[in-house]
CHARMM internal coordinates of N, CA and C (Angstrom, degrees):
IC EDIT
DIST 1 N 1 CA 1.4514
DIST 1 CA 1 C 1.5252
ANGL 1 N 1 CA 1 C 112.49
DIST 1 C 2 N 1.3174
ANGL 1 CA 1 C 2 N 117.63
DIHE 1 N 1 CA 1 C 2 N 5.87
DIST 2 N 2 CA 1.4600
ANGL 1 C 2 N 2 CA 120.54
DIHE 1 CA 1 C 2 N 2 CA 176.11
DIST 2 CA 2 C 1.5162
ANGL 2 N 2 CA 2 C 115.32
DIHE 1 C 2 N 2 CA 2 C 83.08
DIST 2 C 3 N 1.3264
ANGL 2 CA 2 C 3 N 117.63
DIHE 2 N 2 CA 2 C 3 N 16.44
DIST 3 N 3 CA 1.4674
ANGL 2 C 3 N 3 CA 120.67
DIHE 2 CA 2 C 3 N 3 CA -178.59
DIST 3 CA 3 C 1.5290
ANGL 3 N 3 CA 3 C 112.99
DIHE 2 C 3 N 3 CA 3 C -78.95
DIST 3 C 4 N 1.3375
ANGL 3 CA 3 C 4 N 117.82
DIHE 3 N 3 CA 3 C 4 N -15.20
DIST 4 N 4 CA 1.4593
ANGL 3 C 4 N 4 CA 120.75
DIHE 3 CA 3 C 4 N 4 CA 178.02
DIST 4 CA 4 C 1.5137
ANGL 4 N 4 CA 4 C 115.08
DIHE 3 C 4 N 4 CA 4 C 100.56
DIST 4 C 5 N 1.3218
ANGL 4 CA 4 C 5 N 118.06
DIHE 4 N 4 CA 4 C 5 N 14.97
DIST 5 N 5 CA 1.4735
ANGL 4 C 5 N 5 CA 120.43
DIHE 4 CA 4 C 5 N 5 CA -177.94
DIST 5 CA 5 C 1.5270
ANGL 5 N 5 CA 5 C 111.70
DIHE 4 C 5 N 5 CA 5 C -62.56
DIST 5 C 6 N 1.3167
ANGL 5 CA 5 C 6 N 117.36
DIHE 5 N 5 CA 5 C 6 N -47.59
DIST 6 N 6 CA 1.4646
ANGL 5 C 6 N 6 CA 120.87
DIHE 5 CA 5 C 6 N 6 CA -178.98
DIST 6 CA 6 C 1.5198
ANGL 6 N 6 CA 6 C 110.59
DIHE 5 C 6 N 6 CA 6 C -65.97
DIST 6 C 7 N 1.3096
ANGL 6 CA 6 C 7 N 117.28
DIHE 6 N 6 CA 6 C 7 N -42.57
DIST 7 N 7 CA 1.4639
ANGL 6 C 7 N 7 CA 120.73
DIHE 6 CA 6 C 7 N 7 CA 178.41
DIST 7 CA 7 C 1.5202
ANGL 7 N 7 CA 7 C 110.55
DIHE 6 C 7 N 7 CA 7 C -61.63
DIST 7 C 8 N 1.3223
ANGL 7 CA 7 C 8 N 116.89
DIHE 7 N 7 CA 7 C 8 N -42.51
DIST 8 N 8 CA 1.4635
ANGL 7 C 8 N 8 CA 120.76
DIHE 7 CA 7 C 8 N 8 CA 178.26
DIST 8 CA 8 C 1.5178
ANGL 8 N 8 CA 8 C 110.77
DIHE 7 C 8 N 8 CA 8 C -62.00
DIST 8 C 9 N 1.3318
ANGL 8 CA 8 C 9 N 117.25
DIHE 8 N 8 CA 8 C 9 N -45.16
DIST 9 N 9 CA 1.4684
ANGL 8 C 9 N 9 CA 120.51
DIHE 8 CA 8 C 9 N 9 CA 178.78
DIST 9 CA 9 C 1.5254
ANGL 9 N 9 CA 9 C 110.35
DIHE 8 C 9 N 9 CA 9 C -61.56
DIST 9 C 10 N 1.3005
ANGL 9 CA 9 C 10 N 117.58
DIHE 9 N 9 CA 9 C 10 N -40.47
DIST 10 N 10 CA 1.4705
ANGL 9 C 10 N 10 CA 120.41
DIHE 9 CA 9 C 10 N 10 CA 179.29
DIST 10 CA 10 C 1.5223
ANGL 10 N 10 CA 10 C 111.38
DIHE 9 C 10 N 10 CA 10 C -66.23
DIST 10 C 11 N 1.3210
ANGL 10 CA 10 C 11 N 117.33
DIHE 10 N 10 CA 10 C 11 N -34.94
DIST 11 N 11 CA 1.4642
ANGL 10 C 11 N 11 CA 119.56
DIHE 10 CA 10 C 11 N 11 CA 176.32
DIST 11 CA 11 C 1.5268
ANGL 11 N 11 CA 11 C 110.42
DIHE 10 C 11 N 11 CA 11 C -70.35
DIST 11 C 12 N 1.3266
ANGL 11 CA 11 C 12 N 117.19
DIHE 11 N 11 CA 11 C 12 N -39.26
DIST 12 N 12 CA 1.4633
ANGL 11 C 12 N 12 CA 120.50
DIHE 11 CA 11 C 12 N 12 CA 177.30
DIST 12 CA 12 C 1.5221
ANGL 12 N 12 CA 12 C 110.15
DIHE 11 C 12 N 12 CA 12 C -60.48
DIST 12 C 13 N 1.3292
ANGL 12 CA 12 C 13 N 116.78
DIHE 12 N 12 CA 12 C 13 N -39.97
DIST 13 N 13 CA 1.4630
ANGL 12 C 13 N 13 CA 121.57
DIHE 12 CA 12 C 13 N 13 CA -179.29
DIST 13 CA 13 C 1.5278
ANGL 13 N 13 CA 13 C 112.68
DIHE 12 C 13 N 13 CA 13 C -82.52
DIST 13 C 14 N 1.3289
ANGL 13 CA 13 C 14 N 117.24
DIHE 13 N 13 CA 13 C 14 N 4.01
DIST 14 N 14 CA 1.4666
ANGL 13 C 14 N 14 CA 124.09
DIHE 13 CA 13 C 14 N 14 CA 178.06
DIST 14 CA 14 C 1.5305
ANGL 14 N 14 CA 14 C 112.13
DIHE 13 C 14 N 14 CA 14 C 64.67
DIST 14 C 15 N 1.3347
ANGL 14 CA 14 C 15 N 116.84
DIHE 14 N 14 CA 14 C 15 N 28.76
DIST 15 N 15 CA 1.4594
ANGL 14 C 15 N 15 CA 120.90
DIHE 14 CA 14 C 15 N 15 CA 173.46
DIST 15 CA 15 C 1.5178
ANGL 15 N 15 CA 15 C 110.25
DIHE 14 C 15 N 15 CA 15 C -86.78
DIST 15 C 16 N 1.3188
ANGL 15 CA 15 C 16 N 116.88
DIHE 15 N 15 CA 15 C 16 N -28.73
DIST 16 N 16 CA 1.4611
ANGL 15 C 16 N 16 CA 124.08
DIHE 15 CA 15 C 16 N 16 CA 174.05
DIST 16 CA 16 C 1.5156
ANGL 16 N 16 CA 16 C 107.16
DIHE 15 C 16 N 16 CA 16 C -124.90
DIST 16 C 17 N 1.3169
ANGL 16 CA 16 C 17 N 116.77
DIHE 16 N 16 CA 16 C 17 N 147.34
DIST 17 N 17 CA 1.4663
ANGL 16 C 17 N 17 CA 121.38
DIHE 16 CA 16 C 17 N 17 CA 174.64
DIST 17 CA 17 C 1.5229
ANGL 17 N 17 CA 17 C 108.85
DIHE 16 C 17 N 17 CA 17 C -102.28
DIST 17 C 18 N 1.3182
ANGL 17 CA 17 C 18 N 117.83
DIHE 17 N 17 CA 17 C 18 N 135.33
DIST 18 N 18 CA 1.4710
ANGL 17 C 18 N 18 CA 118.91
DIHE 17 CA 17 C 18 N 18 CA 176.57
DIST 18 CA 18 C 1.5261
ANGL 18 N 18 CA 18 C 110.17
DIHE 17 C 18 N 18 CA 18 C -66.62
DIST 18 C 19 N 1.3247
ANGL 18 CA 18 C 19 N 116.30
DIHE 18 N 18 CA 18 C 19 N 149.61
DIST 19 N 19 CA 1.4672
ANGL 18 C 19 N 19 CA 120.75
DIHE 18 CA 18 C 19 N 19 CA 177.98
DIST 19 CA 19 C 1.5226
ANGL 19 N 19 CA 19 C 111.17
DIHE 18 C 19 N 19 CA 19 C -66.75
DIST 19 C 20 N 1.3200
ANGL 19 CA 19 C 20 N 116.35
DIHE 19 N 19 CA 19 C 20 N -30.68
DIST 20 N 20 CA 1.4641
ANGL 19 C 20 N 20 CA 120.54
DIHE 19 CA 19 C 20 N 20 CA 177.85
DIST 20 CA 20 C 1.5234
ANGL 20 N 20 CA 20 C 108.38
DIHE 19 C 20 N 20 CA 20 C -155.49
DIST 20 C 21 N 1.3110
ANGL 20 CA 20 C 21 N 115.68
DIHE 20 N 20 CA 20 C 21 N 164.02
DIST 21 N 21 CA 1.4552
ANGL 20 C 21 N 21 CA 120.91
DIHE 20 CA 20 C 21 N 21 CA 179.52
DIST 21 CA 21 C 1.5181
ANGL 21 N 21 CA 21 C 112.38
DIHE 20 C 21 N 21 CA 21 C 77.71
DIST 21 C 22 N 1.3125
ANGL 21 CA 21 C 22 N 115.43
DIHE 21 N 21 CA 21 C 22 N -170.76
DIST 22 N 22 CA 1.4560
ANGL 21 C 22 N 22 CA 120.10
DIHE 21 CA 21 C 22 N 22 CA 178.44
DIST 22 CA 22 C 1.5199
ANGL 22 N 22 CA 22 C 109.08
DIHE 21 C 22 N 22 CA 22 C -147.02
DIST 22 C 23 N 1.3205
ANGL 22 CA 22 C 23 N 115.55
DIHE 22 N 22 CA 22 C 23 N 160.13
DIST 23 N 23 CA 1.4553
ANGL 22 C 23 N 23 CA 121.83
DIHE 22 CA 22 C 23 N 23 CA 179.04
DIST 23 CA 23 C 1.5192
ANGL 23 N 23 CA 23 C 107.18
DIHE 22 C 23 N 23 CA 23 C -109.30
DIST 23 C 24 N 1.3191
ANGL 23 CA 23 C 24 N 115.85
DIHE 23 N 23 CA 23 C 24 N 128.26
DIST 24 N 24 CA 1.4662
ANGL 23 C 24 N 24 CA 119.76
DIHE 23 CA 23 C 24 N 24 CA -179.72
DIST 24 CA 24 C 1.5229
ANGL 24 N 24 CA 24 C 110.14
DIHE 23 C 24 N 24 CA 24 C -120.66
DIST 24 C 25 N 1.3214
ANGL 24 CA 24 C 25 N 114.50
DIHE 24 N 24 CA 24 C 25 N 153.32
DIST 25 N 25 CA 1.4603
ANGL 24 C 25 N 25 CA 122.72
DIHE 24 CA 24 C 25 N 25 CA 175.83
DIST 25 CA 25 C 1.5168
ANGL 25 N 25 CA 25 C 106.34
DIHE 24 C 25 N 25 CA 25 C -133.47
DIST 25 C 26 N 1.3185
ANGL 25 CA 25 C 26 N 116.95
DIHE 25 N 25 CA 25 C 26 N 118.89
DIST 26 N 26 CA 1.4653
ANGL 25 C 26 N 26 CA 121.76
DIHE 25 CA 25 C 26 N 26 CA -176.69
DIST 26 CA 26 C 1.5250
ANGL 26 N 26 CA 26 C 111.69
DIHE 25 C 26 N 26 CA 26 C 52.17
DIST 26 C 27 N 1.3245
ANGL 26 CA 26 C 27 N 116.06
DIHE 26 N 26 CA 26 C 27 N 40.02
DIST 27 N 27 CA 1.4527
ANGL 26 C 27 N 27 CA 121.43
DIHE 26 CA 26 C 27 N 27 CA 176.37
DIST 27 CA 27 C 1.5181
ANGL 27 N 27 CA 27 C 115.72
DIHE 26 C 27 N 27 CA 27 C 82.07
DIST 27 C 28 N 1.3284
ANGL 27 CA 27 C 28 N 118.20
DIHE 27 N 27 CA 27 C 28 N 0.37
DIST 28 N 28 CA 1.4726
ANGL 27 C 28 N 28 CA 121.53
DIHE 27 CA 27 C 28 N 28 CA -179.69
DIST 28 CA 28 C 1.5182
ANGL 28 N 28 CA 28 C 109.82
DIHE 27 C 28 N 28 CA 28 C -113.02
DIST 28 C 29 N 1.3281
ANGL 28 CA 28 C 29 N 116.40
DIHE 28 N 28 CA 28 C 29 N 143.86
DIST 29 N 29 CA 1.4568
ANGL 28 C 29 N 29 CA 121.04
DIHE 28 CA 28 C 29 N 29 CA 173.32
DIST 29 CA 29 C 1.5269
ANGL 29 N 29 CA 29 C 108.01
DIHE 28 C 29 N 29 CA 29 C -58.67
DIST 29 C 30 N 1.3358
ANGL 29 CA 29 C 30 N 117.84
DIHE 29 N 29 CA 29 C 30 N 132.84
DIST 30 N 30 CA 1.4676
ANGL 29 C 30 N 30 CA 120.05
DIHE 29 CA 29 C 30 N 30 CA -175.40
DIST 30 CA 30 C 1.5223
ANGL 30 N 30 CA 30 C 112.56
DIHE 29 C 30 N 30 CA 30 C -60.85
DIST 30 C 31 N 1.3322
ANGL 30 CA 30 C 31 N 118.07
DIHE 30 N 30 CA 30 C 31 N -23.93
DIST 31 N 31 CA 1.4681
ANGL 30 C 31 N 31 CA 119.82
DIHE 30 CA 30 C 31 N 31 CA 178.46
DIST 31 CA 31 C 1.5256
ANGL 31 N 31 CA 31 C 111.64
DIHE 30 C 31 N 31 CA 31 C -70.42
DIST 31 C 32 N 1.3422
ANGL 31 CA 31 C 32 N 117.40
DIHE 31 N 31 CA 31 C 32 N -16.28
DIST 32 N 32 CA 1.4648
ANGL 31 C 32 N 32 CA 121.47
DIHE 31 CA 31 C 32 N 32 CA 178.96
DIST 32 CA 32 C 1.5270
ANGL 32 N 32 CA 32 C 112.56
DIHE 31 C 32 N 32 CA 32 C -94.08
DIST 32 C 33 N 1.3233
ANGL 32 CA 32 C 33 N 117.22
DIHE 32 N 32 CA 32 C 33 N -12.66
DIST 33 N 33 CA 1.4683
ANGL 32 C 33 N 33 CA 121.44
DIHE 32 CA 32 C 33 N 33 CA -179.13
DIST 33 CA 33 C 1.5290
ANGL 33 N 33 CA 33 C 108.35
DIHE 32 C 33 N 33 CA 33 C -79.69
DIST 33 C 34 N 1.3374
ANGL 33 CA 33 C 34 N 118.75
DIHE 33 N 33 CA 33 C 34 N 129.08
DIST 34 N 34 CA 1.4701
ANGL 33 C 34 N 34 CA 120.23
DIHE 33 CA 33 C 34 N 34 CA -179.14
DIST 34 CA 34 C 1.5248
ANGL 34 N 34 CA 34 C 111.76
DIHE 33 C 34 N 34 CA 34 C -56.48
DIST 34 C 35 N 1.3279
ANGL 34 CA 34 C 35 N 116.02
DIHE 34 N 34 CA 34 C 35 N 134.95
DIST 35 N 35 CA 1.4656
ANGL 34 C 35 N 35 CA 121.74
DIHE 34 CA 34 C 35 N 35 CA -178.26
DIST 35 CA 35 C 1.5231
ANGL 35 N 35 CA 35 C 112.34
DIHE 34 C 35 N 35 CA 35 C -57.26
DIST 35 C 36 N 1.3145
ANGL 35 CA 35 C 36 N 117.29
DIHE 35 N 35 CA 35 C 36 N -32.70
DIST 36 N 36 CA 1.4630
ANGL 35 C 36 N 36 CA 119.08
DIHE 35 CA 35 C 36 N 36 CA -176.82
DIST 36 CA 36 C 1.5278
ANGL 36 N 36 CA 36 C 112.19
DIHE 35 C 36 N 36 CA 36 C -66.57
DIST 36 C 37 N 1.3497
ANGL 36 CA 36 C 37 N 117.57
DIHE 36 N 36 CA 36 C 37 N -13.79
DIST 37 N 37 CA 1.4562
ANGL 36 C 37 N 37 CA 119.10
DIHE 36 CA 36 C 37 N 37 CA 177.71
DIST 37 CA 37 C 1.5265
ANGL 37 N 37 CA 37 C 113.11
DIHE 36 C 37 N 37 CA 37 C -85.49
DIST 37 C 38 N 1.3324
ANGL 37 CA 37 C 38 N 117.29
DIHE 37 N 37 CA 37 C 38 N -4.51
DIST 38 N 38 CA 1.4610
ANGL 37 C 38 N 38 CA 120.98
DIHE 37 CA 37 C 38 N 38 CA -179.63
DIST 38 CA 38 C 1.5163
ANGL 38 N 38 CA 38 C 110.28
DIHE 37 C 38 N 38 CA 38 C -100.48
DIST 38 C 39 N 1.2991
ANGL 38 CA 38 C 39 N 115.35
DIHE 38 N 38 CA 38 C 39 N 150.19
DIST 39 N 39 CA 1.4617
ANGL 38 C 39 N 39 CA 121.81
DIHE 38 CA 38 C 39 N 39 CA 173.63
DIST 39 CA 39 C 1.5157
ANGL 39 N 39 CA 39 C 109.46
DIHE 38 C 39 N 39 CA 39 C -139.04
DIST 39 C 40 N 1.3034
ANGL 39 CA 39 C 40 N 115.32
DIHE 39 N 39 CA 39 C 40 N 156.50
DIST 40 N 40 CA 1.4638
ANGL 39 C 40 N 40 CA 119.97
DIHE 39 CA 39 C 40 N 40 CA 178.89
DIST 40 CA 40 C 1.5154
ANGL 40 N 40 CA 40 C 108.51
DIHE 39 C 40 N 40 CA 40 C -142.34
DIST 40 C 41 N 1.3110
ANGL 40 CA 40 C 41 N 117.06
DIHE 40 N 40 CA 40 C 41 N 129.10
DIST 41 N 41 CA 1.4529
ANGL 40 C 41 N 41 CA 122.39
DIHE 40 CA 40 C 41 N 41 CA 177.47
DIST 41 CA 41 C 1.5216
ANGL 41 N 41 CA 41 C 107.75
DIHE 40 C 41 N 41 CA 41 C -123.35
DIST 41 C 42 N 1.3402
ANGL 41 CA 41 C 42 N 116.62
DIHE 41 N 41 CA 41 C 42 N 104.57
DIST 42 N 42 CA 1.4671
ANGL 41 C 42 N 42 CA 118.50
DIHE 41 CA 41 C 42 N 42 CA -178.61
DIST 42 CA 42 C 1.5244
ANGL 42 N 42 CA 42 C 111.34
DIHE 41 C 42 N 42 CA 42 C -67.39
DIST 42 C 43 N 1.3112
ANGL 42 CA 42 C 43 N 115.15
DIHE 42 N 42 CA 42 C 43 N 149.88
DIST 43 N 43 CA 1.4581
ANGL 42 C 43 N 43 CA 120.39
DIHE 42 CA 42 C 43 N 43 CA 179.63
DIST 43 CA 43 C 1.5231
ANGL 43 N 43 CA 43 C 111.16
DIHE 42 C 43 N 43 CA 43 C -66.88
DIST 43 C 44 N 1.3268
ANGL 43 CA 43 C 44 N 115.75
DIHE 43 N 43 CA 43 C 44 N -39.12
DIST 44 N 44 CA 1.4596
ANGL 43 C 44 N 44 CA 120.11
DIHE 43 CA 43 C 44 N 44 CA -179.49
DIST 44 CA 44 C 1.5148
ANGL 44 N 44 CA 44 C 109.76
DIHE 43 C 44 N 44 CA 44 C -102.81
DIST 44 C 45 N 1.3202
ANGL 44 CA 44 C 45 N 115.67
DIHE 44 N 44 CA 44 C 45 N 143.84
DIST 45 N 45 CA 1.4576
ANGL 44 C 45 N 45 CA 119.93
DIHE 44 CA 44 C 45 N 45 CA 177.86
DIST 45 CA 45 C 1.5191
ANGL 45 N 45 CA 45 C 110.46
DIHE 44 C 45 N 45 CA 45 C -80.04
DIST 45 C 46 N 1.3157
ANGL 45 CA 45 C 46 N 115.42
DIHE 45 N 45 CA 45 C 46 N 158.48
DIST 46 N 46 CA 1.4519
ANGL 45 C 46 N 46 CA 120.11
DIHE 45 CA 45 C 46 N 46 CA 174.64
DIST 46 CA 46 C 1.5084
ANGL 46 N 46 CA 46 C 113.08
DIHE 45 C 46 N 46 CA 46 C 99.25
DIST 46 C 47 N 1.3042
ANGL 46 CA 46 C 47 N 113.77
DIHE 46 N 46 CA 46 C 47 N -177.05
DIST 47 N 47 CA 1.4520
ANGL 46 C 47 N 47 CA 120.98
DIHE 46 CA 46 C 47 N 47 CA -178.26
DIST 47 CA 47 C 1.5205
ANGL 47 N 47 CA 47 C 110.34
DIHE 46 C 47 N 47 CA 47 C -92.00
DIST 47 C 48 N 1.2942
ANGL 47 CA 47 C 48 N 115.30
DIHE 47 N 47 CA 47 C 48 N 162.80
DIST 48 N 48 CA 1.4519
ANGL 47 C 48 N 48 CA 121.45
DIHE 47 CA 47 C 48 N 48 CA 177.98
DIST 48 CA 48 C 1.5266
ANGL 48 N 48 CA 48 C 108.04
DIHE 47 C 48 N 48 CA 48 C -91.46
DIST 48 C 49 N 1.3254
ANGL 48 CA 48 C 49 N 118.42
DIHE 48 N 48 CA 48 C 49 N 114.79
DIST 49 N 49 CA 1.4617
ANGL 48 C 49 N 49 CA 121.32
DIHE 48 CA 48 C 49 N 49 CA -171.17
DIST 49 CA 49 C 1.5243
ANGL 49 N 49 CA 49 C 115.15
DIHE 48 C 49 N 49 CA 49 C -63.44
DIST 49 C 50 N 1.3088
ANGL 49 CA 49 C 50 N 118.95
DIHE 49 N 49 CA 49 C 50 N -23.12
DIST 50 N 50 CA 1.4648
ANGL 49 C 50 N 50 CA 120.38
DIHE 49 CA 49 C 50 N 50 CA -177.42
DIST 50 CA 50 C 1.5249
ANGL 50 N 50 CA 50 C 112.75
DIHE 49 C 50 N 50 CA 50 C -91.91
DIST 50 C 51 N 1.3289
ANGL 50 CA 50 C 51 N 117.61
DIHE 50 N 50 CA 50 C 51 N 1.79
DIST 51 N 51 CA 1.4665
ANGL 50 C 51 N 51 CA 121.08
DIHE 50 CA 50 C 51 N 51 CA -178.67
DIST 51 CA 51 C 1.5157
ANGL 51 N 51 CA 51 C 110.37
DIHE 50 C 51 N 51 CA 51 C -109.77
DIST 51 C 52 N 1.3364
ANGL 51 CA 51 C 52 N 115.30
DIHE 51 N 51 CA 51 C 52 N 143.09
DIST 52 N 52 CA 1.4650
ANGL 51 C 52 N 52 CA 120.30
DIHE 51 CA 51 C 52 N 52 CA 172.71
DIST 52 CA 52 C 1.5248
ANGL 52 N 52 CA 52 C 108.47
DIHE 51 C 52 N 52 CA 52 C -71.08
DIST 52 C 53 N 1.3234
ANGL 52 CA 52 C 53 N 116.49
DIHE 52 N 52 CA 52 C 53 N 164.19
DIST 53 N 53 CA 1.4652
ANGL 52 C 53 N 53 CA 121.10
DIHE 52 CA 52 C 53 N 53 CA -177.91
DIST 53 CA 53 C 1.5241
ANGL 53 N 53 CA 53 C 110.68
DIHE 52 C 53 N 53 CA 53 C -58.66
DIST 53 C 54 N 1.3376
ANGL 53 CA 53 C 54 N 117.82
DIHE 53 N 53 CA 53 C 54 N -45.97
DIST 54 N 54 CA 1.4665
ANGL 53 C 54 N 54 CA 119.77
DIHE 53 CA 53 C 54 N 54 CA -179.03
DIST 54 CA 54 C 1.5262
ANGL 54 N 54 CA 54 C 111.38
DIHE 53 C 54 N 54 CA 54 C -63.53
DIST 54 C 55 N 1.3338
ANGL 54 CA 54 C 55 N 117.49
DIHE 54 N 54 CA 54 C 55 N -34.96
DIST 55 N 55 CA 1.4620
ANGL 54 C 55 N 55 CA 120.41
DIHE 54 CA 54 C 55 N 55 CA 177.51
DIST 55 CA 55 C 1.5278
ANGL 55 N 55 CA 55 C 110.65
DIHE 54 C 55 N 55 CA 55 C -66.75
DIST 55 C 56 N 1.3296
ANGL 55 CA 55 C 56 N 116.25
DIHE 55 N 55 CA 55 C 56 N -39.17
DIST 56 N 56 CA 1.4585
ANGL 55 C 56 N 56 CA 119.72
DIHE 55 CA 55 C 56 N 56 CA 179.36
DIST 56 CA 56 C 1.5206
ANGL 56 N 56 CA 56 C 111.21
DIHE 55 C 56 N 56 CA 56 C -66.15
DIST 56 C 57 N 1.3228
ANGL 56 CA 56 C 57 N 117.02
DIHE 56 N 56 CA 56 C 57 N -40.02
DIST 57 N 57 CA 1.4654
ANGL 56 C 57 N 57 CA 119.80
DIHE 56 CA 56 C 57 N 57 CA 178.47
DIST 57 CA 57 C 1.5184
ANGL 57 N 57 CA 57 C 111.01
DIHE 56 C 57 N 57 CA 57 C -65.26
DIST 57 C 58 N 1.3275
ANGL 57 CA 57 C 58 N 116.98
DIHE 57 N 57 CA 57 C 58 N -39.98
DIST 58 N 58 CA 1.4645
ANGL 57 C 58 N 58 CA 120.00
DIHE 57 CA 57 C 58 N 58 CA 176.93
DIST 58 CA 58 C 1.5223
ANGL 58 N 58 CA 58 C 110.76
DIHE 57 C 58 N 58 CA 58 C -65.59
DIST 58 C 59 N 1.3267
ANGL 58 CA 58 C 59 N 115.70
DIHE 58 N 58 CA 58 C 59 N -39.99
DIST 59 N 59 CA 1.4551
ANGL 58 C 59 N 59 CA 120.58
DIHE 58 CA 58 C 59 N 59 CA -178.30
DIST 59 CA 59 C 1.5194
ANGL 59 N 59 CA 59 C 111.36
DIHE 58 C 59 N 59 CA 59 C -66.62
DIST 59 C 60 N 1.3469
ANGL 59 CA 59 C 60 N 116.11
DIHE 59 N 59 CA 59 C 60 N -41.66
DIST 60 N 60 CA 1.4559
ANGL 59 C 60 N 60 CA 119.90
DIHE 59 CA 59 C 60 N 60 CA -178.85
DIST 60 CA 60 C 1.5010
ANGL 60 N 60 CA 60 C 109.99
DIHE 59 C 60 N 60 CA 60 C -83.50
END
COOR INIT
IC SEED 1 N 1 CA 1 C
IC BUILD
């Protein structure tokens, strides 16, 4: 619906950088939080047809 959920998730995962400000989780910059502590469960099953395999692996 254009609310920015996907963009926000991509910024949290450090795939996109915000134009200004920073994203924190429990008081820490998300870029400092170990990646293994994050998880992502897409709403739809399957791969994203417009992404290359390496992009999908980075995204997930």
